[in-house]
N, C-alpha and C positions, 0 to 999 in steps of 0.2 A: 597494592597494585590491582587486585581484583576489583576494588571499588572504582578506580580510574577507568578500567576497561569497561566495566558495566555502565558507567556514566557516558563514556564515549559512544558505545553502541546504542545506548538510549537516545542520545542526541542525534546520532547518525540515522537511526531508524525513524525518528520524528521528522527529520529533515526530508528523507525519502518519502515519507507519508505526506508531508506538506506538498511536495512536488507533485505526487499523484493526485492530491485533492485540488491542486490548481488547474489541472487539466479539465475536469468536468465543470469547474467554475468558468473557465474560459469559454467552453463550448455553450454553457448556459447563457452567458452574457451576450454571446453572439447570436443566440436564438431569439432573444427579446425583440430586436427590430423586425424580424419576420412575423412575430405575433402582432405587432402593431400595424403592419402593412395591410390595408383593406383589401388588396388584391389577392392576398394569400388564401388559398383554398384548403390547405391541409392543417388546419388550426388544431384539430384533435391529435395528429401525429406530432406536431410541435410541442403541444402541452405535455404529452407522454414523455417526449425526449427531455423537456425541461424538468419534469418531475424526476426522471431517472438521474439527470445531472445533479439536481439538488440533493437527492438521497445519497449518491455516491460522494458528493462533496462533504455532506454531513458525517457519513460514516468514516471517511478517511480523515477528516478533520478531528473527529472524536478519537480515533486511533493515535493521531499525531499528538493530541493533547495529552493522552494517557501515557504515550511514550516519553514526552518531554518531562512530565511531572512525576512519572513513576507510580501514579495512583491508578490502580486498576480496579477490577471488580471487588466488591466487599467480601465475597465468599472465599476467593483464593488469591487475590491480588493480580490476577492476570489481565491482559487487555481485553480479551474476549474469552468465551468458553474454549477449552482445549480443542474441541473438534473444529471449531471455526478458525482458531489460530493455525491448526494443521493445514486446513484447506487454503488459507491465505498464504501461509509459507510455501506450500507446495505450488501454488499458482505463480507466486513470486519467483520460485526456482525455475519453473518452466520458462517464464519470460527471460530470466537470466541466461538459460541455455539458448533460447532463441537469439538473444543479443550476441552471444558468442558465435553461434552458427552463422548469423549474418555478418559478423566481423571477419570470420574465416573465409566465407564466400567472397567478400569484397576486399579482403586483405587489409583491413583497417585495424591496426593494433590498439587504437584507443577504445574501439567498441569491444575488442577482445578483453582488454584489461578491465574495462567497466563491468562487462558481463561476468567475468571471473570474481570481481569484487562483489557484485550483487549475489553471485552463487555462494560465495563463502559466507556472506551475511545470512542467506537463507539456510545454510547448513548449520550455522551457529544458532540460529533461532530455533530450528528443528531440535537441535541437541538440548537446548534450554527447556523446551516444551516437554520433551521426553523425560528429562531429569525431574521436572516438576510433577509429571504424572507418576513417575516411580516413587519420588519422595512422598507424594500424597497417599500412595497405596500402602507404603511400608511403615 
């Protein structure tokens, strides 16, 4: 049963990461026509924005690949170093709380349920990271 839950959360986490990798890809694709436009005067700003979009897409795509395959870092098998995973999970939890808050403000039950689901995922990931840290020390 534990292996089934682990596989489910690995696939679920990979799917969420793919969704978040899609967003900078979408923005980056829509920046390209502005770069080609000869009347555009903010080329440097657009290039910086495109570079940030590519970096985010690569980072989130790498995390999604590692989540889907279960192959992590060679040293400890994690997706990222523990400090980076904690920062990522903490940020994800903050966004989940914001979704719940907006859902409560607008009276939208779908947003509340989705935000709670994301929050539970963040709490579970936090627990796994803490367990791995404790296991590694002991």
